[in-house]
LOTI-404337 format. One line per 10 residues: number of its first residue (from 1); for each residue y, x, z of N, C-alpha, C. Coordinates in Angstrom, 2 decimals, m for minus. Layout:
NUM	Y/X/Z/Y/X/Z/Y/X/Z  ...;
This chain:
1	173.41/13.74/114.67/173.46/14.95/115.18/172.21/15.12/116.20  171.93/15.84/116.43/170.78/16.05/117.50/171.48/16.91/118.87  170.89/16.51/119.88/171.37/17.07/121.20/170.46/17.98/122.06  170.94/18.95/122.80/169.64/19.62/123.26/170.67/20.08/124.97  169.66/20.22/126.18/169.95/20.57/127.17/170.56/22.07/127.53  171.83/22.36/127.99/172.23/23.62/128.11/172.00/24.04/129.56  171.25/24.82/129.61/170.42/25.18/131.36/171.18/26.55/131.53  170.95/27.23/133.08/171.55/28.44/133.23/170.42/29.35/133.69  170.78/30.30/134.04/169.65/31.50/134.10/168.46/31.20/135.12  168.57/30.01/135.98/167.67/29.76/136.91/166.84/28.45/136.28;
11	166.90/28.01/135.08/166.72/26.76/134.35/166.90/25.88/135.03  168.26/25.75/135.14/168.38/24.40/135.85/169.51/23.85/134.74  169.54/22.14/134.27/170.31/21.58/133.38/171.77/21.69/133.82  172.66/22.12/133.15/173.98/22.02/133.29/175.01/21.01/132.80  174.38/20.81/131.09/174.78/19.72/130.44/174.19/19.58/129.39  174.81/18.91/128.33/174.12/18.80/127.23/175.20/19.17/126.13  174.53/19.53/124.76/175.78/20.10/123.52/174.84/19.36/122.12  175.77/19.13/121.51/175.39/18.57/120.24/175.01/19.30/119.29  173.72/19.54/118.50/173.71/20.36/117.24/173.62/20.05/116.06  174.13/20.77/115.03/174.30/20.14/113.69/173.06/20.34/113.19;
21	172.68/19.10/112.55/171.30/18.84/111.70/171.05/19.82/110.42  172.18/19.92/110.03/172.22/21.14/108.61/171.43/22.28/108.93  171.69/22.63/110.73/171.11/24.21/110.87/169.95/24.15/111.73  170.00/23.09/112.12/168.91/22.99/113.62/168.15/22.08/113.48  168.14/20.98/112.56/167.27/20.01/112.31/166.87/19.65/110.88  166.66/20.40/109.92/166.56/20.35/108.58/165.39/20.23/108.28  164.60/20.00/107.29/163.51/20.32/106.43/163.25/21.50/106.36  161.86/21.84/106.99/161.29/23.36/106.99/160.57/23.57/106.04  160.79/24.39/104.88/160.17/24.74/103.56/159.48/26.00/103.85  158.07/26.12/104.03/157.34/27.10/104.34/157.66/28.46/103.41;
31	157.23/27.61/102.39/157.17/28.56/101.17/158.80/29.33/101.13  159.78/28.97/101.51/160.96/29.64/101.03/161.00/30.71/102.18  160.59/30.31/103.40/160.47/30.91/104.53/159.53/32.39/104.06  158.40/32.32/103.51/157.64/32.93/103.57/158.44/33.96/102.24  159.24/33.53/101.27/159.90/34.13/100.39/160.54/35.33/101.00  161.68/34.85/101.77/162.57/35.63/102.68/161.95/36.52/103.08  161.10/36.56/104.14/160.20/37.40/104.96/159.59/38.50/103.94  159.34/37.94/103.19/158.50/39.30/102.16/159.96/39.81/101.78  160.84/39.56/101.12/161.92/40.13/100.91/162.29/41.27/101.64  162.68/40.94/102.72/162.89/41.73/104.07/161.94/42.68/104.42;
41	160.79/42.29/104.14/159.67/43.72/104.55/159.62/44.53/103.38  159.98/44.13/102.06/159.66/44.93/100.69/161.19/45.69/100.82  162.15/45.21/101.40/163.57/46.33/101.46/163.26/47.64/102.63  162.25/47.09/103.38/161.90/48.16/104.48/161.16/49.21/104.11  160.62/49.14/102.59/159.07/50.07/102.42/160.08/51.62/101.94  159.47/52.45/102.50/160.31/53.65/102.23/159.81/54.14/100.48  158.88/53.81/100.04/158.28/54.35/98.60/158.80/55.99/98.53  158.22/56.90/99.68/158.52/58.33/99.44/157.40/59.27/98.51  156.63/58.21/97.90/155.43/59.42/97.52/156.09/59.90/96.24  155.61/61.29/96.01/156.59/61.99/94.75/155.66/63.03/94.31;
51	155.48/63.46/92.98/155.07/64.37/92.28/155.88/64.93/91.50  155.40/66.17/91.28/156.22/66.90/90.30/156.01/66.96/88.93  156.80/67.18/87.94/156.67/66.83/86.73/156.49/68.24/85.89  156.14/68.16/84.69/156.24/69.68/84.13/157.71/70.40/84.08  158.47/69.64/84.29/159.97/70.22/84.57/160.08/70.97/85.44  159.77/70.42/86.87/160.04/70.64/88.37/158.87/71.62/89.04  157.91/71.90/88.21/156.80/72.93/88.87/157.47/74.53/88.91  157.13/75.20/89.67/157.84/76.48/89.67/156.94/77.46/88.69  158.00/78.13/88.00/157.21/79.37/87.06/157.29/78.53/85.76  156.28/79.35/84.85/155.97/79.35/83.52/157.29/79.42/82.54;
61	157.95/80.49/82.97/159.07/80.52/81.82/158.80/81.60/80.56  157.47/82.11/80.76/157.03/82.98/79.63/155.64/82.30/78.84  155.96/82.41/77.83/154.97/81.85/76.70/153.60/82.58/77.27  152.57/82.08/77.64/151.14/82.56/77.99/150.98/84.02/77.17  150.82/83.44/76.25/150.07/84.44/74.92/151.03/84.11/73.73  150.85/85.13/72.95/151.33/84.68/71.37/150.82/83.90/70.59  151.41/83.15/69.92/151.16/81.97/69.04/149.77/82.06/68.36  149.95/82.94/67.50/148.52/83.37/66.50/147.82/84.64/67.01  146.67/84.88/66.31/145.77/85.78/66.40/145.11/86.21/67.75  145.10/85.49/68.71/144.00/85.51/70.14/142.99/84.60/69.57;
71	142.69/83.99/68.67/141.49/82.89/68.60/141.59/81.78/69.65  142.36/81.69/70.49/142.63/80.86/71.74/143.56/79.77/71.35  143.64/78.41/71.94/144.72/77.42/71.46/145.96/77.72/71.81  146.60/77.53/70.96/148.38/77.87/71.47/148.81/76.94/72.45  149.49/77.70/73.15/150.13/77.41/74.44/151.46/77.87/74.64  152.12/76.94/75.17/153.85/77.32/75.17/154.32/77.42/77.09  153.64/77.13/77.68/153.82/77.24/79.12/153.17/76.88/80.10  152.72/77.83/81.32/151.86/77.51/82.36/152.00/76.15/83.06  153.42/75.60/82.97/153.63/74.17/83.82/152.79/73.00/82.86  152.41/73.03/81.99/151.65/72.44/81.21/150.58/71.39/81.91;
81	150.95/70.30/82.21/149.81/69.19/82.67/148.45/69.40/82.68  147.68/69.87/81.60/146.35/70.50/81.35/146.00/71.75/82.17  146.97/72.21/82.59/146.70/73.89/83.27/146.76/73.53/84.93  145.82/74.40/85.23/145.49/74.18/86.90/146.95/74.35/87.45  147.43/73.77/88.18/149.18/74.06/89.03/150.17/73.54/87.88  149.82/72.86/87.04/150.39/72.74/86.25/151.43/71.39/86.82  152.50/70.48/85.74/153.09/69.34/86.51/152.10/68.21/86.25  152.32/66.97/86.75/151.91/65.81/86.98/152.43/64.71/85.79  151.43/64.33/84.99/151.93/63.17/84.33/152.03/61.92/84.78  153.17/61.05/84.44/152.92/59.39/84.90/152.79/59.62/86.62;
91	153.17/60.64/87.59/152.85/60.31/88.71/154.03/59.55/89.32  153.58/59.70/90.73/154.56/58.55/91.52/155.79/59.35/91.81  156.82/58.54/91.84/158.35/58.99/92.35/158.63/57.92/93.34  159.60/58.56/94.05/160.43/57.51/94.84/160.72/56.45/94.45  160.53/55.16/94.86/161.10/54.13/94.52/161.72/53.03/95.40  162.25/51.87/94.78/162.84/51.10/95.58/161.74/49.85/95.50  161.16/49.19/96.53/160.10/47.93/96.32/161.33/46.72/96.66  162.52/46.78/97.19/163.26/45.80/97.30/163.43/44.77/95.97  163.62/43.63/96.41/164.28/42.58/95.51/165.18/41.42/96.05  165.74/40.96/95.18/167.13/40.24/95.47/166.62/38.71/95.64;
101	167.66/37.99/96.66/167.37/36.84/96.59/168.80/36.19/96.71  169.02/34.87/96.28/170.39/34.27/96.07/171.06/34.25/97.97  172.26/34.62/97.62/172.69/34.59/99.10/172.45/33.09/99.78  172.56/31.76/99.06/172.68/30.71/99.43/171.08/30.28/100.10  170.20/30.76/99.47/168.83/30.92/99.57/168.49/31.39/100.91  169.32/32.54/101.36/168.67/33.31/102.51/169.34/32.57/103.61  170.69/32.13/103.66/171.48/30.94/104.37/170.71/30.19/105.00  169.84/29.26/103.85/168.81/28.27/104.10/167.90/28.24/104.69  167.30/29.65/104.62/166.26/30.06/105.31/166.26/30.27/106.73  167.24/30.94/106.95/167.58/31.09/108.34/168.10/29.89/109.25;
111	168.50/29.07/108.37/168.73/27.46/109.32/167.39/26.99/109.47  166.43/26.94/108.40/165.13/26.32/108.56/164.18/26.97/109.62  164.47/28.54/109.59/163.66/29.21/110.94/164.28/28.36/112.24  165.54/28.42/112.30/166.33/28.08/113.67/165.61/26.45/113.52  165.76/25.58/112.61/165.15/24.23/112.80/163.97/24.21/113.45  162.97/24.97/112.77/161.39/25.26/113.19/161.34/25.51/114.69  162.21/26.16/115.31/162.15/26.74/116.72/162.72/25.75/117.52  163.68/24.77/116.86/164.26/23.58/117.46/162.78/22.36/117.60  162.53/22.32/116.30/161.48/21.14/116.48/160.38/21.13/116.86  159.95/22.41/117.63/158.78/22.99/118.23/159.01/22.87/119.61;
121	160.45/22.73/120.10/160.85/22.97/121.49/160.99/24.01/121.93  161.01/25.24/121.06/161.42/26.78/121.34/162.55/27.35/121.19  163.49/26.74/121.14/165.02/27.16/121.14/165.64/26.51/122.91  166.02/27.19/123.20/166.73/27.50/124.51/168.31/27.76/124.51  169.06/27.09/125.00/170.36/27.28/125.09/170.98/27.37/126.53  171.40/28.64/126.63/171.92/29.24/127.95/173.29/29.27/128.19  174.10/28.46/129.07/175.33/28.38/129.33/176.03/29.68/129.38  175.47/31.03/130.11/175.81/32.44/129.74/174.53/33.18/130.23  174.76/34.30/129.96/173.90/35.35/130.70/174.71/36.67/130.75  174.88/37.17/131.99/175.87/38.22/132.12/174.66/39.02/133.31;
131	174.84/40.21/132.74/174.26/40.91/133.90/175.33/42.11/134.27  175.25/41.95/135.77/176.34/42.97/136.38/175.71/44.44/136.24  174.57/44.58/136.11/174.30/46.16/135.89/172.90/45.97/135.01  172.63/47.47/134.77/171.53/47.46/133.87/170.21/47.65/134.65  169.62/46.45/135.07/168.63/46.51/135.41/167.31/45.65/134.76  165.78/46.14/134.23/165.10/45.58/133.68/164.39/44.41/134.26  164.22/44.65/135.68/163.53/43.91/136.57/164.16/42.54/136.36  165.84/42.65/136.68/166.32/41.05/136.72/166.47/40.63/135.39  166.36/41.26/134.45/166.23/40.85/133.02/164.44/39.92/133.11  164.02/40.67/133.14/162.23/40.26/133.40/162.53/38.73/134.24;
141	163.17/39.09/135.44/163.17/37.47/136.34/163.47/36.66/135.70  164.78/36.81/134.99/165.51/35.64/134.34/164.39/35.15/132.97  163.96/35.88/132.50/162.86/35.33/131.29/161.68/34.83/131.89  161.34/35.10/133.13/160.22/34.43/133.90/160.46/32.95/133.96  161.96/32.58/134.67/162.13/31.46/135.05/162.59/30.77/133.87  162.89/31.40/132.73/163.01/30.33/131.59/161.87/30.21/130.95  160.48/30.59/131.26/159.25/30.31/130.76/159.61/31.19/129.50  160.31/32.10/129.17/160.15/32.78/127.70/159.69/34.28/127.47  157.78/34.21/127.76/157.66/35.59/127.60/157.89/36.50/126.24  158.41/35.58/125.34/158.46/36.38/124.08/159.76/35.73/123.31;
151	161.08/36.63/123.29/162.09/36.00/123.09/163.11/36.58/122.15  163.90/35.91/121.20/165.15/36.68/120.46/166.15/35.89/121.34  167.24/36.82/121.35/168.21/36.20/122.21/169.52/36.59/121.56  170.25/35.83/121.36/171.26/35.72/120.60/172.97/35.60/121.51  173.58/36.74/121.58/174.71/36.42/122.16/176.12/36.47/121.85  177.44/36.22/121.88/178.33/36.28/121.08/178.99/37.56/120.75  179.04/38.35/121.75/179.55/39.68/121.90/178.69/40.96/122.10  179.04/41.94/122.16/178.24/43.18/122.51/178.00/43.08/124.07  176.78/42.86/124.46/176.32/42.73/126.06/175.59/44.07/126.39  176.55/45.24/126.83/175.81/46.39/126.96/174.85/46.24/128.15;
161	175.21/45.73/129.11/173.86/45.47/130.23/172.78/45.00/129.80  173.10/43.64/129.26/171.85/43.10/128.66/170.92/43.75/127.72  171.74/44.33/126.73/170.63/45.05/125.75/170.06/46.12/126.26  170.38/46.97/127.04/169.69/47.97/127.57/168.88/47.53/128.65  169.19/46.26/129.58/168.07/45.90/130.42/166.68/45.47/129.56  167.09/44.91/128.44/165.65/44.19/127.36/165.15/45.30/126.69  165.88/46.69/126.45/165.49/47.55/125.47/164.32/48.02/125.62  163.47/48.01/126.66/162.36/48.74/126.99/161.29/47.75/127.47  161.43/46.23/127.48/160.70/45.42/127.50/159.95/44.75/126.49  158.72/44.72/126.01/158.12/44.52/124.76/158.35/43.07/124.50;
171	158.78/42.43/123.28/158.73/41.46/122.78/159.88/40.54/123.03  161.02/41.26/123.47/162.18/40.95/123.19/163.28/41.54/122.47  164.06/40.76/122.08/165.43/41.60/121.08/166.86/40.75/121.35  168.09/41.68/121.36/169.06/40.93/121.66/170.03/41.49/120.40  170.48/40.28/119.84/171.51/40.50/118.77/172.65/39.76/118.49  173.54/39.75/117.75/174.41/39.03/117.64/174.53/37.86/116.70  174.96/36.64/116.34/174.91/35.64/115.09/174.74/36.32/113.85  175.81/37.49/113.71/175.70/37.34/112.22/174.34/38.47/111.90  173.52/38.98/112.99/172.59/39.68/112.60/171.06/38.85/112.48  171.19/37.50/112.83/170.30/36.86/112.71/169.57/36.97/111.08;
181	168.15/36.75/111.22/167.58/36.98/110.15/166.29/36.00/110.39  165.52/35.98/109.33/164.20/34.66/109.48/163.06/35.81/110.01  162.96/36.94/109.31/161.87/37.92/110.51/161.84/38.00/111.87  163.08/37.84/112.51/163.41/38.06/114.01/162.85/36.75/114.19  163.56/35.57/113.63/163.21/34.32/114.42/162.02/34.19/114.27  161.17/34.28/113.25/160.03/33.76/113.17/158.79/34.69/113.98  159.24/36.21/114.18/158.51/37.10/115.09/158.67/36.75/116.23  159.61/36.10/117.00/159.76/35.85/118.45/159.71/34.22/118.77  158.77/33.98/119.74/157.92/32.59/119.92/159.37/31.59/120.39  160.25/32.23/121.01/161.38/31.19/121.43/162.80/31.99/120.97;
191	163.75/31.34/120.70/165.16/31.69/120.55/165.89/31.29/121.71  166.60/32.00/122.13/167.59/32.01/123.41/168.96/32.21/122.89  169.83/30.98/122.65/171.11/31.17/122.65/172.27/31.05/123.31  173.04/31.63/123.79/173.99/31.51/124.56/175.16/30.46/124.21  175.51/29.65/124.87/176.27/28.28/124.54/177.34/28.98/123.42  178.08/30.06/123.67/179.18/30.22/122.88/178.91/30.73/121.37  177.43/30.75/121.18/177.50/31.24/120.01/176.93/30.10/119.20  177.19/28.87/119.55/176.44/27.90/118.76/177.22/27.56/117.37  179.03/27.43/117.90/179.90/27.18/116.83/179.51/28.44/115.78  179.73/29.34/115.94/179.59/30.50/114.96/178.27/30.43/114.29;
201	176.95/30.22/114.79/175.91/30.03/114.14/176.07/28.73/113.26  176.52/27.57/113.54/176.90/26.45/112.74/177.47/26.80/111.44  178.65/27.42/111.66/179.85/27.74/110.69/179.14/28.51/109.84  178.28/29.57/110.21/177.91/30.65/109.17/176.70/30.30/108.52  175.89/29.38/108.81/174.56/29.35/107.99/174.43/27.66/108.14  175.38/26.70/108.17/175.35/25.44/107.60/175.51/25.63/106.03  174.79/24.73/105.08/174.86/24.73/103.34/174.92/23.53/103.30;
């Protein structure tokens, strides 16, 4: 078991807490983190390019001219791909770029990302973070005292005032433990865990 200091919003040590090595101090496999981030980003791609096939182009109900006797090549529809304004052959259609990874792999990757932040010294455990009012200035002041100019904050429940205070400040994000993911952990330089979230995180992501 590893230990880490628990601090308050004034960056004063108030206690210590033990962390599970399965979640916070395991071997970090960068290729696994890369694969999970690639999966997340692929699932966000919209894939909305679309063209119309011969059957979707407007018009073309009548045969342009009779089959024989005109001296021209036979033609059955103005929607033919070889006609101007006709359909497109093998054109792009909306597609899903996402791919799947095993649930166990994704859980391990989250634990590895948290371990990376702990091993770097960029994991902060707060005893609590309660904001009495929605005030961006107060939130920024706390982050400055924690020396965290860029951070992912994990709260055990819905912190309305905290979320709204952090919303307009670039480089910060507030989420609950069930929303933890590799991309957000790696995107933010520091991870701030409220003490009450530790047990839930260890239970959810230990493998």
